[in-house]
N, C-alpha and C positions, 0 to 999 in steps of 0.2 A: 928912691926907686929909679933905676936906669930904664929908659924906654928905648927899645930896639925894634927895627923892622924885621920882616920875615927872614932876611938874609943875615941878621945879627948885627947890622950896622947901627952904631949908637946914634940915637936921634936927639936925646936930651935927658934931663932929669925931671921927675915929677915929685912933688911933695904933698899936695892936697890928697892925692890918691893913697898915700901911705899913712897919713895921720888922720884923715877924715875930718879936718877942721872946716872943710868946704864940701859942698855937694859937687863931686867930680864925676858923677855918673855919665853926664853927656860926653865928657872927654874920654872916659874909659870906654864907652861904647864906640865912639868914633875911632879910637886907636885900634880897637879889636874888630872893627868892621861890622858891628852889631847895631841894628836899629834901636833907637831910643824910644821905646814904647812903654806904656804902663805895665804891660805884662813882664817885660825885661826888668823894669825897676822893681817890681814885686819880687822877682827872683833874686835880686841883689840885696834885699833887706836882711839885716842881721837877725838871726833867729833869737828869740827870747829864751833865757835860761829856764829849764824845767825846775819844778819844786825839788826834785831829787838832786839836781846839780847845785842848787842853792844850799841845800842841807849839807851836801858833801863839802862845799866851800866853808860853811860855818864850822863844821867839825874839824876841817883841816886847820883853820886859823885858831881854833880853840885849843888844839893839842899843844902842850907846853914846848916840846922841841921845835915845833913850827913857829910858835910865838917868838922864841929866841932868834930863829933865823930871820923872821920878818923884821924884828927889832934891829938886827945887824944891818939888814938891807936899808932900812929907813935911816939909820945913823949914817951910813955911807952916802945916802942921797943928801942928807943935811950938810955933810962935809963938802959935798960937791956943789952946793949952792941952792938946794931946794929950800924955799922960804919956810921957816918954822911954823908960821901960821897956816900953811897948807895942810898940816896934820891935824889941826883943830876941828 
């Protein structure tokens, strides 16, 4: 993630913000000029998937053409270094 000011000037790169391996809310709020309050943190929570969305995902992955596509993608990931035990 490239971080720029209002004029578009490059300020730096951020990674926690884009991969969410760390709680970056304080930094995100600061960069955006938003107060870090419980109300704002609540607004930033990732919504939970609905039962319908979960069902759609299950049906998508169960459909044979999609299973073949997923298999190809995973094979490519393994070729590029994804540990095989990651899929277990």
